[in-house]
N, C-alpha and C positions, 0 to 999 in steps of 0.2 A: 505493498498496499504508500504511494507515493500523494504524500498531502503540498501544493502549492500555491502562491494566491496570482498566478500569470490571468490574463485575462488577452486577445488577439493575435497579432503575429506570434506576442515569444510563447501565447499556449501556443495552436498550430507548432512550434518551433518544435515544443518539448515532447508532442506527442509523438512529434517525426522520428526524436532522438528515441523518444523510446521503441518506437517501434523498431527501432534499428534494433537496439543491443537486442528486446528479442527476439531479433531474427539470427543475432551471434548466438544464442544464448535458448538452443532446442527449449524447452518446457518449460520453462520462463513467464513470466506472466505479469507483470506489472499492472494494479492499477491505478488509476491515476483520478486526485478525487482536487478540484477548481474550489477553491474556499477563498471567500470575500477577504481583500487582506485587515482591515479591520478589526474581523472576526478572528483572525485564524491563534492569533498569537491567543486568545479567548480560551480559542478551544487547543490548544497544544497548548496549555495549563492545565486545563481538566482533565487534556488522553496523555502525557510523557508519561506523568507517574503510573498510568494501566498499564491494560494491556488491549485497551478497546481504544489506540492511538494509532498511528499511523507507524511504519516502518520505518522510514524514510520520508523526510519535508524541507521543501526549502524556505528562508528565510534570512532577515536581518542578520547583519554580523552584534549588535549591538543587544539579543536576550543568549547571543550561545553558551559567553560566560555565564551570565548565571544560574542556566541550566543545567549546565555541563556540573556548575558547583552542588546542585541540590541533587545532582547522581540522573539528574534524567535522561545525558545523552551520555550512550559509547564513546571512549577516543575510539578513534579514524584509525588506523593502523595500513597506511597508502607508502607501493614502493617509492622509492628512493628516485625517481625520474618521475614518477608524477610530482613529485610534489618541489621534485627541485624546474620540473616548468612550467610551473603555476608564478603570480605575479605575489616573488614573498613580503611584501606590506599585506596585501592582500590575507595574504595567509599566515601573516601573525596577529594580524586582530582574528584568530579563531583558536590560539593555546588559551590554554587556564593549566597552572602548574605546570606548566613543562611539556600539554600534551595537546594533541591535538583533536579538536569537536569537531570541529566543521572542515573542508572544503570552500575556496571560493568559484563560485559559478562564475562571479560575472563583479565589476563594481558601477554606483549607479554615483550622477552625483547631475545635478540640470545643469545647465548652456543655453544660450541661444539660440533661438532657429527663423531664419526670416526669411523672404520672399526670394525667389534671385530674380524676378523676371520685372520688380521693384527697385530692392535694395543691390547693388552690386559692392559697393563695400561696407559689410557690419559695421559697425558703432562699438568706434576703442573707446569710451571714457559715460558718465552717466551724462555730462552736458553734451556729445556728442547723441546719445540715447537721446534725453530729453530735446532735443532738433530735428530726430527724426519725428518721434514721436508729436512734434508738433505739425510738420509737413501732415505726415499722417492725418490728423484731425482734421487739417484743411481741403484736403480729399476727403472728410465725409467717411475715415476709416478711424479705428479703434486704434490710437498710439503705440500701446502696446497691452498683450496676454497673458496674462497669468494670476497664480491665485494668492491674488495681496494678504489675503488672510490666513496663508500655513508660516505658521513661525519658521519647518523646514526650506521652503524657498525663499521667507524672510534674513533667516542667516549666511546668505550671501549678502544682502547692501551688510549685514549687521559688522561680521568680522572684518568689509570693507573699509566699513569707519574705525576702525580698533580697535572691537565692541570685542568683549570673551565671556563665555559663559561661568566660568568657576577658572576662579585662578589655580598659581601654582601646587597652593598646598587641598586643593579644589577645595576650596569655599566659593561660592557663592558668587559673581562679581557682576551680575545681570547689570545689577543695578546700578550703571554708570553714565557718566558725559557721553562717552560714544556709544551707549549702544541707544542713549536719545535719539539723539544724529540722525541715525538710520532709522528711528522709527518716524521721522518729524517727513525722514525722504521721501518715506514707501506713503504716508499718508501727501507727501507736497505729489506726487502722485496720480494721487489717487481723488484728489481733490480738487485739481487742474484740470480732471478728465482723462490721463492720461492711461487710468488702467483700471476695469474698469470694477463698479464696487459687488459684493458680497460672489463673487469670479468663483467659480466650479471648475475640477477637472475636464470634467464632459463641455464644460462653457468652452474655454479654453482652446481643445480638439474642435470642436464644431467654427469658435469664429475663427482660428486658424487658418483651416480644412476650409474656409467657404468662402475665405477672404475679407474677413470683415476687418482681418485687422493684420499687420507686413512684418512683425513679428509677434514672440512669444517668449515666455519664456519654463520651458520643460524638463523632463530627464527624455533619457533613452526610451520606454513604452511609448510616447506621444511617435514615435519614428513608425511603429508595429496600426497605427491607426491613425496614419493617414493616405490620403490616394497614394498610388504607385504615380500616377501624370503629376501630379504636383510640381511644382520646381520651388522646391528648398534650398536649403544647406543652412550648418550646424558653424555655431561659430563659438572659444567659448564666453562668457559673460565680461561688461565694457568694466575697465576699470574705475574706482571709486573717484573724479578729480578732486572732489574735497582734500582727498588723501597722499593719493599718490599710492596708494595700495591695490594691487587687483579684487574682486568679485570672489570669499573664498563660500561656496556652495558649501552643504555638508557631505561627504563620503559614505557611502552604504558599501558595503560587502555584503551582498549573494550570498548564501553557504550551503550545501547543502551535507544532513547531517542525519546522526544512524539513533534513533533512541536507543532506551537500553529495556526497552522493551521488547523490542524489535522479536516475530516472530522467528528470525531463520538469519543469526547475527550477519555469518558468515558472506552470507548474499549480500546481505544492506550494504552491507561492507563491502563490497562489491559491485553494487549498482553504484552505489556511492562514487565510485569511482572510476568508474565506465560514463559516466556523466559527467564528469570534467576532461574523460579522457582530452585529444587531437578530432577525432570526428565529431563529436557531441558537439566541439568548440566552438568547430567552425560551421554544422549547419545551426547552430543559434546563432551563431556573428552574420549569419546570410541571413537567416531567415526569419529573426526573430530581433534581430538588430540590438544585437545587445553588445555595451566591450566587456566582452568573456576575456573571465584573466589566464588563460589560459593560452601562452605566452606564442608555442607553433604556432596554432588561428589564423597570427597573423601574418604567416608568412604565405599563407593562400591567397594562388593573384586576387579572389573573387573577393575578401577580406581586407587587403592590403590597398584594394582602389577605392574602398567605403571611407571616400571624404569623410563624412557624418561619425563614423566606428572613433575614426581621428580624432578628432576635434574633440570628442569627449573624452578620449585619452587626453587632450592636453590640458581640459580643462580637467581631469583629476590630481594633476599635477597641482593646482590650485584650491585646492577640495581639504579638508578637515575634516577630516574618522569622527564621525556622533560616538561622543563619549559612549563606551560602552559600563555604565554604572549603574547603580538606584536612584537616583541621582540627578542623574539624566532623564532618565522616563518618573521622575514626580515634576523636572523644570516641565510637559509638555504641555502641560494644562493651564497652569496659572501666565507662561510665553503668552501662548495660544490667546487667552484671552486680551494677555496686555496692548498684543498688536490688535487684535478685534474692536479694543476700547480705543482707540491712538487711530486709526482709519476709520469708525463713523464716529466723531468728534467730541466724542464723552470725556476723556478723560487725554488730559496734556501726558507726553513721551514722561516728562518726572515722573507724576503724578502713576501712569503707568506703571511703570519700574517698578515703582515702589512699592506698590499695593502685588503687584507680582512676586515680591523676595517677598515678603507676608505672609502673602499667601503659604509660596514652596515652607515658610519653617514651619506652619499650621501644617501643612503635610508632611514637612518627615518630619514631624516632632515623634522622639522613641516610642516603643511601644511599652505598654507595661511593664512594672516589673514581674517577672515570677512571683508567685502564691500559694501557700502552702495549701492542698485543696483538704488535707483532713477531718476537719470540720463541715465542711462541704459532703466527703464523704458518709460525716455523721449523720450533721444531720438527715440528706439521704435515706439514710438506711430507715431513720426514726420515723421518717415518712413512709416508708414499705413497707415498717412493722405492724406502719398503725391503719394503716391501708391494709392490712394482710388481714390484723380483727377488726379490722372495720366490716372488711367481706365474708369473716368465720360469722361473725355477730348477725348479719344481716342472711347470710342463708342460711342462720342455724335455727329461724324464726320458721312454728311451723308451716303456713299460711305460705308463706317464698317458696316455702317446699316443693308444697301442695300446688300451687299456683307454672312453676318451672315444669313437672308432671304433665299439665294440662298443657303450654306450651309447645309443645318437647315437638312438634312435629313445625311449629312455626321455625322454633330455634335453628333450629336444622334448615332450614328452606331457606333463613336467612344468611346460615354460619356461611359462607362461600361469599354474598357481597359486601358481609359485615368486615371479612376478613384482605380480601380489596382493597376497601375502604383504606382500612388501617397501614397493610404494606406501601400503598401510594399515596394516600392522605399521613396518616397521622407520622409513622416512623419516619417522616424526613422532616419536618414536625418537629416530631419531638429530636433530630437531630439538631437541625439549625439552632434550637434553642438551648440541644447543649455548649453548641461550638460556640453561642456569647458568651463565654464564661473566659475562654481562652484568646490567643493571641497567636501568628503567626508567627516566625523565624526563620528562612530559610528552607521552607517546606513542613517547619514543625512545630507540632501544637506547644505549649504554655500556657498549665492554670493560672490566670490572673482576676477570677475570682469576679467581682462586682467593677469588676477598672473600666473595664468598656463603656459600661448606662453611666458611669463616674461622669469618664471625661469626656461622653455626646449628654448631659445634661450639667455640667457645669462651662461651660461651653469651650474646653478644650488647651484653657491655660488663656483664652480673647476674651471678646465684650463678649456678651446673651441676646446681643440685639446686633450684630453685624449679619451680613448680608452672608449665609450659608451660614449657622448654627441654628442649632435642634430647631429655636422656639420662630425662629425667622423661618424657617422652611417651613418651619406648621401652620404658622398663618397664614405663610403664600398658599399650603392642601389648600387648608381647610377655610377659605374661601373659592380655590381653585373649584374646591367640589360644591357649597352651595352656591356660586355663580351657574356651574354648568348644569345640578340636577334644574335648581330655576329653569333656567330656560329648555333643559327636553321638558319641561310639565308642561309648561307653559307653551310652548310648541304642537307637541305630543296630544294635548289634552286638542289645543283647539284644532288646527284641524283633524282630528276625531270626531268634534263634535260638527264641521263639514262636512265630512266621508261619510256618517252617519246617518246623515238627509237623507226619506226613501226616496225625494227627488230629485234628490241628483245624476246625472251623469253618465256615466263611463266611474260607478266607482268604482269598480272591479280593478280598471287599470291603472287608477290615481292611489288606489292601497300598493296593487306592484308595486309604480314606481318610489312609494315615499319608502317601503322597504329594500330598495335598492339599496341605500347607504349602509344598513345596518347589515348584511346582508355578506359584503367585500368586506376582503380580513382588511383591518384596519392602520394595517401597518404600511400597505398599498395608500389605501386614501390620505392618511399623514402624508406622504410622500409627493404625492398630488397637490396636495392643499401648500405645502412648503417650496415648493413651483412656483403655486400662483401667489404667492406671496413676495416672489420675486422683486427686487428693487429694479433692475433695470428690464428684466426678458418676461415682471409673473402679470396673470392677467388681472388681481385684484386691481393696481396699479393703470393698467391700462383701461380700466371701465373709470378708476377717477380720475386719468386725463381725459376722457372727453368731455371730461366740469368743467377743467380746470386749474387740476390740484393738482398739486409738486407731486411727483413721486416720493414716496412714502419709505425707509429704511424702515421695514417692520424688526428688526428683530435688535435695532442701535436700542428702543425703550422696556422697561419695564412696564409701562400701563401699554405701546404696541404689540411687543413681541408676546406678552401674557391673552394679550384683546385676542393674535393669531391661533393662540390654542385654543381660546376658548370658541374662535369661529371652529377652525378645525374637529373641537370632540362635541359642541350639538350639531352638526350633522351626523358625526359616529350615533349620535344620542339620539336625538327625538321617536327616531320609529320602535323606538323598544317601547318609549310610555305612548305614543297612539297606537298600538298592537295593542296595549292592555286596556285603555283608554276602549275602544272598538270592540274589546272581550264584555270589561265590561255593561257600556253603553245596550250591546244586546239582550240584557237582565234585568235592564230597567222598567218596568213593568209602564204602557201606553192609555191606562190608566188615573196614573198618578198626574202624568202628563196632558193628558186633553181636561182631567178636576182642577186644576194649575191656570190650563186654559182659559177656560169656563169662565172661574170667579174672575179672571180679567188680569192676572201676575202677565208682566207683559214678559219679552226673551229671555231679558235677564236675571230677572228676578226667581222664574222658573228654574236654572242653569243656577241659578246662587243657595233659593231652597232645596229644590227638588233632586235638578238630577246631581249636583256638588257634593250633598252629602250622602247619595249611593255609591257614588266613584268615591270617594278615599275607605273605606273596605280593603277595593284593590289596592290604587293606588298610594295607601302607606305601604303595604310590603315590596310594593317596582319601586319609590321612593327610594325605602331601605337597601333594597342590593344595588338600585343604579350610583349610590353615595358610595358604598362600600369600591365601586366597581371604577368611579369617578375618582376618589379616595387613590386607586393604584395604578391608575392609565398613564402606563408608565411609556410604552410605543409613541403618543399623542409628545409627550415634552423631552423625551430624548430625542425624535424625530424631525419634529417641528423646533421648535425654538434650540434644544442643545441645551434649552439650560442658560441662553441667553437673552441680555447680559452681565457677565460677565458672575454667570447663575445666577442672578437674580426672578428663573421665571422654571427652579429647581425643585423639584418635591422632593418627600419625604420615600417614597420607593427610586424616583434616576437619585437621590446622596445615596443609598446601598448601593447599587450598581457599581457609582464613581470610586467608592470605597473598597467596594470586591474587586472591581478590574481595572481601575486606572491611578490606582495611589498606594501604589507598594503589595496590589493583590491582600489589602489584612478581611481578609474575609472573615475572625472575631468579630470586629468591629461593625461591620455591614451586618454578619445577623443579630446583634443590637441596634443592631439598627431598627430591623427589621421586626424585633420581640417588644419594640416602643409600638408598633405599628400595629399592631396584633394586638397590642392592651388597646391604647385608641382606638379601635375600631370595637374590643368585644364590648369596649366601655359601651362606645355607643347605640351598637350593635344591643346590648340588655337594654336602655336607659328609652332607643322608641318603641322597642319593642311591646315593653311593660306600657309606655301610652299608647301606641296601639288597640291593643287589648282591654286596656282602663275605659275609652273610649269604646272599643265592642260592645263594653259590659253597659 
């Protein structure tokens, strides 16, 4: 099993290589699985310690050392001839404790793509870049296309201005005047309209391929997505005029590694070596347009004349390898937020970098100290004995035994369902609750007692009322739930009242159409709505433009980002309330409505005093269920706003995800968050259920 995150021509080249390897090794079958890049690291973290994961996988070098230190990878014992033919700087980045835990397939960095039919000589400096961009703007095209909000791409300007992420002692050094100047430069490009706002990788590809821009900054993956007939070339990034230094992007080494849990270790090692061998490297370079790390591949005539690959090789000489440290992984999210805050004008560069450093310190704070588990074990044992004694006392009662004997058949019949629910729901919930009392350190569990809960509820040493604290996120989550449920019920009940009218034609058609938003998977709807809220290309701003309204940057402020999330979730949620209301309306007696009409009640009075009281018994449980769903509606927040701006639209369940998968993989801390969410919802459900019962009585 081989996992990778390739797409386009790179994926096709890998498939070609796999077929060649299988043909040369009779009986060998390699199953490849393409996983989205953002999800691949999460899946590898979860599967590498077990036998359910891949035997061989392809990923960037910055995680190889961490996985090797945690004992997830097997050292690769390649022949000397194989290792000597590899780019040694790339190979060294894959060593840990003197052993090689990966073989470099390719090295990647970003460079400047330009249209050769419009630009004869690429810009050499940022001043030249700005002049070219101004000429492009006068021609009705975008000056330059690149993912300006990606900190990975911004690193080229940061290093070119003399900024650093960490100093020589490994301490955070991003909060510096040099880094601030790089942010100001990027913000100026966006402010002057040279670079599109909120640009994504797909947008950059589309703009460059369609001719909407003549220059783009991207990596070698872009070559595999461009038409073969497109006249373009690649050049190193222009130097920074203000400092005279070259723009130095991040360098990432793409490596093939072998899982320690590989089903056939020897065969997995052999496949890894064959993937970096010269024949495979030539195919990947020619078809996938990868800057391969196998030196002999460049002797192939077709590879040697590929000027684009040579340009990336030149750029690689002025690139800085991504630090393969846990601190770097913690810096990505705060740095990305700082960059977006400056580009959108929410903060000055100095403020954003200060907030970035502050957020980094909070996320990097050490885990709680290990505590003795004896007190917990004693309490757990006492509770177990008390529970066993209580169960024995209950079973000792004569009426209970007689009732169990009479219900013997019912208990036997329901046992499989009870066992299934316990296995699929009960045990995972207990495991998650138990994990909340532990901390992770290098993959090991350490008992820390209530320290995770204490840290969450006390703000982790910071203000209790800052963005990202438990209490602020709880307030946002409650507001999010209330606003959504009110809109769901208001729209759902209103539509149900209209569709229930017997005089309305095509009622069945309308009912089906209104249920469609509920039937479509919510993550698909979320992605569609996110595109609709794009500042430049979104349908929402296009409609507003018809009325003379300036384009809105929906994710630059809390109010607009929150509104975008609410609009998306309202679209998803109102059909459920509509269906529940239609079902309840079918049971409302027509005699009551006719009697109220005869007594002179208006339509509003009939609804308020007759219809609504009869709907409440059905709407109460529906509102409770809708509240729980909305409280934990992770997909909408994560996919639409992504927590922007600066994490202000995060809800509790999305914070659980951040702590589990983007902040040192602190699973115990995330489980503590989940337990608190469960307690909040349990209390709310008990109070609401009791109130509904009292009203029915």
